[in-house]
PLY file of the C-alpha trace (Angstrom):
ply
format ascii 1.0
element vertex 388
property float x
property float y
property float z
element edge 387
property int vertex1
property int vertex2
end_header
0.46 -0.47 29.13
3.79 -2.14 28.46
2.33 -5.52 29.30
-0.44 -4.91 26.73
2.07 -4.03 24.05
4.27 -7.08 24.86
1.28 -9.36 24.71
0.28 -7.87 21.35
3.79 -8.20 19.93
4.11 -11.86 21.02
0.68 -12.67 19.49
1.41 -10.99 16.18
4.86 -12.58 15.99
3.38 -16.13 16.39
0.66 -15.23 13.97
3.39 -14.28 11.42
4.75 -17.86 11.49
1.23 -19.26 10.72
0.97 -16.65 7.91
4.12 -17.95 6.33
2.95 -21.57 6.56
-0.43 -20.59 5.05
1.26 -18.80 2.16
3.63 -21.69 1.48
0.73 -24.17 1.47
-1.20 -21.94 -0.89
1.72 -21.64 -3.31
2.33 -25.38 -3.16
-1.39 -26.22 -3.87
-1.64 -23.68 -6.69
1.35 -25.32 -8.41
0.53 -28.98 -7.87
-2.20 -31.48 -8.93
-4.28 -29.95 -6.08
-4.65 -26.67 -7.96
-8.28 -27.41 -9.05
-9.18 -28.30 -5.43
-7.60 -25.07 -4.30
-9.48 -23.00 -6.86
-12.77 -24.75 -6.15
-12.33 -23.98 -2.40
-11.98 -20.23 -3.11
-14.97 -20.32 -5.52
-17.44 -21.85 -2.97
-20.56 -19.70 -3.12
-21.77 -18.27 0.11
-25.08 -16.43 0.49
-26.15 -14.25 3.43
-29.82 -13.42 3.37
-32.00 -11.42 5.84
-35.43 -10.46 4.55
-34.78 -8.45 1.37
-30.99 -8.18 2.05
-29.16 -10.68 -0.09
-25.34 -10.86 -0.32
-23.98 -13.60 -2.52
-20.17 -13.95 -3.03
-17.61 -16.68 -3.55
-15.47 -17.47 -0.47
-12.47 -15.48 -1.82
-14.56 -12.24 -1.81
-16.07 -12.97 1.61
-12.47 -13.20 2.89
-11.37 -10.01 1.17
-14.51 -7.93 1.80
-15.75 -9.47 5.08
-12.95 -10.93 7.16
-10.55 -8.19 6.17
-13.03 -5.74 7.59
-12.62 -7.34 10.89
-8.92 -7.05 10.53
-9.26 -3.35 9.91
-11.61 -3.07 12.87
-8.76 -4.36 14.96
-6.47 -1.80 13.22
-8.94 0.97 14.19
-9.00 -0.12 17.76
-5.21 -0.18 17.88
-4.86 3.28 16.28
-7.36 4.88 18.70
-5.69 3.36 21.82
-2.18 4.36 20.59
-3.40 7.94 19.83
-5.06 8.41 23.25
-2.66 6.72 25.67
-0.05 4.67 23.84
3.01 5.09 21.71
1.27 7.78 19.50
-0.09 9.89 22.36
1.31 13.43 22.28
2.86 15.43 19.43
6.48 14.28 19.78
5.46 10.63 19.98
3.06 10.71 17.07
5.08 12.81 14.62
8.18 10.67 14.25
6.44 7.44 13.08
3.77 9.52 11.23
6.40 11.30 9.12
8.32 8.01 8.63
5.13 6.32 7.45
4.42 9.19 4.99
7.89 8.65 3.42
7.32 4.96 3.40
4.15 5.43 1.27
5.33 8.12 -1.06
8.77 6.80 -2.12
7.57 3.30 -3.13
4.67 4.78 -5.11
7.07 7.10 -6.97
9.51 4.31 -7.77
6.64 2.11 -8.97
5.47 4.86 -11.29
8.99 5.29 -12.69
8.72 1.68 -13.92
4.96 1.66 -14.83
3.76 5.22 -15.13
3.64 5.23 -18.90
1.15 2.31 -19.07
-2.43 3.34 -18.32
-3.35 -0.12 -17.03
-0.39 -0.97 -14.82
-0.36 2.57 -13.52
-3.38 1.55 -11.44
-1.18 -0.56 -9.13
0.83 2.46 -7.77
-0.40 1.87 -4.25
0.62 -1.83 -4.16
4.07 -1.23 -2.54
2.81 1.47 -0.16
1.64 -1.06 2.46
3.49 -2.83 5.27
2.45 -6.27 6.59
2.54 -5.68 10.43
2.27 -9.36 11.30
5.10 -10.52 9.05
7.38 -7.66 10.05
6.89 -8.26 13.74
7.26 -11.99 13.15
10.70 -11.49 11.58
11.77 -9.05 14.28
10.67 -11.56 16.96
13.30 -14.06 15.73
15.95 -11.82 17.39
14.28 -12.27 20.83
15.29 -9.91 23.65
18.05 -8.29 21.59
15.38 -5.94 20.22
14.65 -2.95 22.53
10.98 -2.43 23.30
11.15 1.16 21.94
12.12 -0.17 18.49
9.27 -2.67 18.52
6.84 0.12 19.48
8.28 2.29 16.59
7.60 -0.50 14.11
4.12 -1.01 15.54
3.22 2.70 15.37
4.72 3.00 11.91
2.75 0.00 10.62
-0.47 1.18 12.20
-0.21 4.59 10.57
0.77 2.88 7.35
-2.33 0.73 7.48
-4.49 3.80 8.08
-2.93 5.46 5.05
-3.76 2.30 2.94
-7.36 2.48 4.10
-7.58 6.10 2.95
-5.98 5.16 -0.39
-8.48 2.30 -0.89
-11.39 4.64 -0.18
-10.14 7.40 -2.50
-8.58 5.53 -5.38
-10.04 2.03 -5.51
-13.74 2.71 -5.25
-16.14 1.66 -8.07
-19.34 3.55 -9.03
-20.84 5.10 -5.92
-24.42 4.35 -4.80
-25.47 7.56 -3.07
-28.40 5.81 -1.23
-26.11 3.23 0.34
-23.48 5.96 1.04
-26.15 8.07 2.81
-27.12 5.13 4.99
-23.47 4.67 5.81
-23.13 8.31 6.86
-26.16 8.03 9.11
-24.81 4.88 10.68
-21.46 6.54 11.30
-23.15 9.56 12.93
-25.18 7.20 15.09
-22.08 5.47 16.22
-20.43 8.82 17.06
-23.46 9.83 19.05
-23.36 6.57 20.98
-19.77 7.18 21.86
-20.48 10.82 22.84
-23.38 9.63 25.11
-21.12 7.20 26.85
-22.87 4.03 25.61
-20.56 1.17 26.64
-22.37 -1.94 25.25
-20.05 -3.32 22.60
-22.79 -5.44 21.06
-24.72 -2.23 20.12
-21.66 -0.85 18.39
-21.18 -4.03 16.43
-24.88 -4.23 15.48
-24.79 -0.67 13.97
-21.40 -1.50 12.65
-22.84 -4.40 10.74
-25.38 -1.98 9.14
-22.35 0.32 8.30
-20.49 -2.55 6.74
-23.36 -3.67 4.52
-24.15 -0.03 3.43
-20.47 0.67 2.55
-20.27 -2.63 0.74
-23.41 -1.78 -1.28
-22.18 1.79 -1.89
-19.18 0.73 -4.03
-16.59 1.91 -1.43
-14.44 -0.92 -0.30
-16.09 -2.46 2.84
-12.91 -2.57 4.88
-13.33 1.11 5.57
-16.23 0.19 7.84
-13.86 -1.72 10.10
-11.66 1.21 10.99
-14.67 3.53 11.41
-16.29 1.14 13.91
-12.95 0.80 15.72
-12.66 4.55 16.14
-16.17 4.78 17.62
-15.86 2.16 20.36
-14.98 3.94 23.63
-11.59 3.42 25.27
-12.78 4.32 28.73
-16.21 4.53 30.39
-17.66 5.94 33.59
-17.49 2.37 35.02
-13.75 2.54 34.57
-13.57 -0.45 32.21
-12.46 -0.43 28.62
-14.88 -1.77 25.87
-12.06 -1.10 23.34
-9.36 -3.11 25.04
-11.82 -5.89 25.82
-12.82 -6.18 22.09
-9.17 -5.70 21.05
-8.02 -8.56 23.13
-10.92 -10.70 22.01
-10.21 -10.08 18.35
-6.47 -10.62 18.38
-6.36 -14.39 18.33
-9.00 -14.57 15.71
-7.21 -12.15 13.47
-3.72 -13.45 14.10
-4.56 -17.17 13.96
-7.47 -17.38 11.55
-8.32 -14.22 9.51
-4.84 -13.24 8.30
-3.66 -16.77 7.64
-6.94 -17.49 5.75
-6.39 -14.32 3.77
-2.81 -15.28 2.99
-3.97 -18.80 1.96
-6.69 -17.38 -0.26
-4.53 -14.78 -1.96
-0.94 -16.14 -2.00
-1.68 -19.07 -4.24
-0.01 -17.85 -7.39
0.09 -20.38 -10.22
3.42 -20.29 -12.02
1.84 -22.13 -15.00
2.39 -20.09 -18.09
4.71 -17.68 -16.32
7.55 -16.69 -18.65
10.96 -15.33 -17.81
10.19 -12.30 -19.89
6.95 -11.69 -17.95
8.70 -12.24 -14.61
11.28 -9.61 -15.56
8.67 -7.16 -16.97
8.18 -3.70 -15.56
5.22 -4.65 -13.29
6.84 -7.20 -11.01
10.19 -5.44 -11.13
8.62 -2.11 -10.30
6.76 -3.67 -7.30
9.85 -5.49 -6.00
12.14 -2.46 -6.44
9.67 -0.22 -4.71
9.47 -2.58 -1.72
13.15 -3.36 -1.44
14.53 0.14 -2.19
11.59 2.55 -2.04
10.35 1.64 1.38
13.63 1.98 3.30
14.58 5.09 1.22
11.34 6.91 2.07
11.15 5.89 5.69
14.81 6.69 6.48
15.12 9.95 4.54
11.82 11.40 6.05
12.90 10.19 9.55
16.31 11.71 9.26
14.91 15.05 7.98
12.28 15.21 10.76
14.97 14.74 13.47
17.59 17.05 11.96
15.04 19.84 11.56
13.81 19.38 15.16
10.25 18.46 14.12
10.50 15.10 15.84
12.81 13.14 18.16
14.33 9.65 17.96
12.72 7.22 20.53
14.83 6.21 23.47
17.57 3.64 22.85
17.25 3.93 19.06
19.83 5.08 16.60
19.49 5.70 12.89
21.10 2.43 12.02
18.18 0.74 13.81
15.69 2.97 11.96
17.27 1.93 8.67
17.04 -1.75 9.59
13.38 -1.47 10.45
12.71 0.57 7.34
14.08 -2.38 5.24
11.83 -4.70 7.25
8.86 -2.52 6.28
9.39 -3.62 2.72
7.38 -6.69 3.71
4.19 -5.75 2.00
2.84 -9.28 1.60
-0.89 -9.58 2.59
-1.64 -5.84 2.54
0.10 -5.39 -0.90
-1.71 -8.43 -2.26
-4.95 -6.94 -0.96
-4.40 -3.75 -2.97
-3.25 -5.73 -5.97
-6.61 -7.64 -5.92
-8.34 -4.33 -6.12
-6.06 -2.76 -8.75
-6.11 -5.79 -11.04
-9.33 -7.79 -10.79
-10.22 -11.15 -12.39
-10.45 -9.47 -15.80
-6.65 -8.82 -15.67
-5.64 -12.18 -14.34
-2.10 -12.04 -15.85
-1.33 -8.66 -14.24
-2.72 -9.91 -10.94
-0.40 -12.87 -11.08
2.68 -10.99 -12.01
1.96 -8.37 -9.33
1.74 -11.06 -6.74
5.02 -12.49 -7.85
6.61 -9.07 -7.53
5.11 -8.74 -4.05
6.41 -12.13 -2.89
9.88 -11.36 -4.33
10.09 -7.87 -2.77
8.64 -9.07 0.58
11.02 -12.05 0.79
14.14 -10.04 0.00
13.07 -7.28 2.46
12.51 -9.86 5.27
15.91 -11.44 4.72
17.79 -8.07 4.48
15.90 -6.50 7.43
16.59 -9.49 9.66
20.31 -9.46 8.67
20.68 -5.77 9.31
18.99 -5.98 12.74
21.17 -8.95 13.56
24.32 -6.95 12.80
23.37 -3.63 14.34
21.50 -4.72 17.51
23.55 -5.47 20.65
24.20 -9.17 21.28
21.72 -9.18 24.10
19.34 -6.42 25.15
0 1
1 2
2 3
3 4
4 5
5 6
6 7
7 8
8 9
9 10
10 11
11 12
12 13
13 14
14 15
15 16
16 17
17 18
18 19
19 20
20 21
21 22
22 23
23 24
24 25
25 26
26 27
27 28
28 29
29 30
30 31
31 32
32 33
33 34
34 35
35 36
36 37
37 38
38 39
39 40
40 41
41 42
42 43
43 44
44 45
45 46
46 47
47 48
48 49
49 50
50 51
51 52
52 53
53 54
54 55
55 56
56 57
57 58
58 59
59 60
60 61
61 62
62 63
63 64
64 65
65 66
66 67
67 68
68 69
69 70
70 71
71 72
72 73
73 74
74 75
75 76
76 77
77 78
78 79
79 80
80 81
81 82
82 83
83 84
84 85
85 86
86 87
87 88
88 89
89 90
90 91
91 92
92 93
93 94
94 95
95 96
96 97
97 98
98 99
99 100
100 101
101 102
102 103
103 104
104 105
105 106
106 107
107 108
108 109
109 110
110 111
111 112
112 113
113 114
114 115
115 116
116 117
117 118
118 119
119 120
120 121
121 122
122 123
123 124
124 125
125 126
126 127
127 128
128 129
129 130
130 131
131 132
132 133
133 134
134 135
135 136
136 137
137 138
138 139
139 140
140 141
141 142
142 143
143 144
144 145
145 146
146 147
147 148
148 149
149 150
150 151
151 152
152 153
153 154
154 155
155 156
156 157
157 158
158 159
159 160
160 161
161 162
162 163
163 164
164 165
165 166
166 167
167 168
168 169
169 170
170 171
171 172
172 173
173 174
174 175
175 176
176 177
177 178
178 179
179 180
180 181
181 182
182 183
183 184
184 185
185 186
186 187
187 188
188 189
189 190
190 191
191 192
192 193
193 194
194 195
195 196
196 197
197 198
198 199
199 200
200 201
201 202
202 203
203 204
204 205
205 206
206 207
207 208
208 209
209 210
210 211
211 212
212 213
213 214
214 215
215 216
216 217
217 218
218 219
219 220
220 221
221 222
222 223
223 224
224 225
225 226
226 227
227 228
228 229
229 230
230 231
231 232
232 233
233 234
234 235
235 236
236 237
237 238
238 239
239 240
240 241
241 242
242 243
243 244
244 245
245 246
246 247
247 248
248 249
249 250
250 251
251 252
252 253
253 254
254 255
255 256
256 257
257 258
258 259
259 260
260 261
261 262
262 263
263 264
264 265
265 266
266 267
267 268
268 269
269 270
270 271
271 272
272 273
273 274
274 275
275 276
276 277
277 278
278 279
279 280
280 281
281 282
282 283
283 284
284 285
285 286
286 287
287 288
288 289
289 290
290 291
291 292
292 293
293 294
294 295
295 296
296 297
297 298
298 299
299 300
300 301
301 302
302 303
303 304
304 305
305 306
306 307
307 308
308 309
309 310
310 311
311 312
312 313
313 314
314 315
315 316
316 317
317 318
318 319
319 320
320 321
321 322
322 323
323 324
324 325
325 326
326 327
327 328
328 329
329 330
330 331
331 332
332 333
333 334
334 335
335 336
336 337
337 338
338 339
339 340
340 341
341 342
342 343
343 344
344 345
345 346
346 347
347 348
348 349
349 350
350 351
351 352
352 353
353 354
354 355
355 356
356 357
357 358
358 359
359 360
360 361
361 362
362 363
363 364
364 365
365 366
366 367
367 368
368 369
369 370
370 371
371 372
372 373
373 374
374 375
375 376
376 377
377 378
378 379
379 380
380 381
381 382
382 383
383 384
384 385
385 386
386 387
């Protein structure tokens, strides 16, 4: 199990470097003579057609609705594995990062609303700073090498996984357009069918993915954001079978390189290209970007650390081995890296009809995530032993 976690951590860390490169390239293209080429690439129309099924979207939406569903499929697989036999298995193991994640979602949302709660339009972005970008956070942590104890890495992993699950629930509850009950009904039937397959011990991953595709299409057509399909499919794929092999782990290992090296970098490239043309100083210092940046830089560590401290002092949970509160605080600052996940929510909160708000929200995310990365790395460098 430890080898699986180490392999995962190494993969996500290297993927984080590619994420940074993709984001920098996107920012460069969006603010250069190549801006039209960049926008034309994102607007490439792609049509998927089978019989009467017709899905036509620009490349940007295929990335956000389609490829991100695969990312959340991987998240679903990770959450299930960790709950059954990993770092979240058992009450004591699950409660500490779960409580920390709750604080890490509540505090940033509250701080954001302190800045933007009075404006009906910008209020919609309250969930933007609630997310943590697991790939970037692990990538920054990996820069410290073997000075980082494995238990601290697992804590960050567990916290980020629960955080991602919370974001999925937020998306389903608060960022869903008009609901199509027919499509929603088909999605429910597909989900029940997947659950029955799991209960009956079906171990053919291809069957789960086939029904999962039907689930994704029906959720997409229902008006609920299609990424929810990914985590549902992940929960239904069996971890162990009578043949003693693991369809879940096989799929998880197969998806990791695609997600780390293609899907997330492509998502970063498609969404991080914020044009600074027309951006004014007054707009940059307006309540929207300031609220997001403050929520990520201050709200995230405040919520995670306070909730963690209370859970330990009240005896509800225990600190993981070899970890002290100074380490928890350092990681909580690192969790302010919202980047791709926060940009994802921003694209839902402020669509193309609110282009200026979308732009300033992304600038706030980039500012908050960058400061959190630098501060988190600096704190870990100071508080961790010289060599673990």
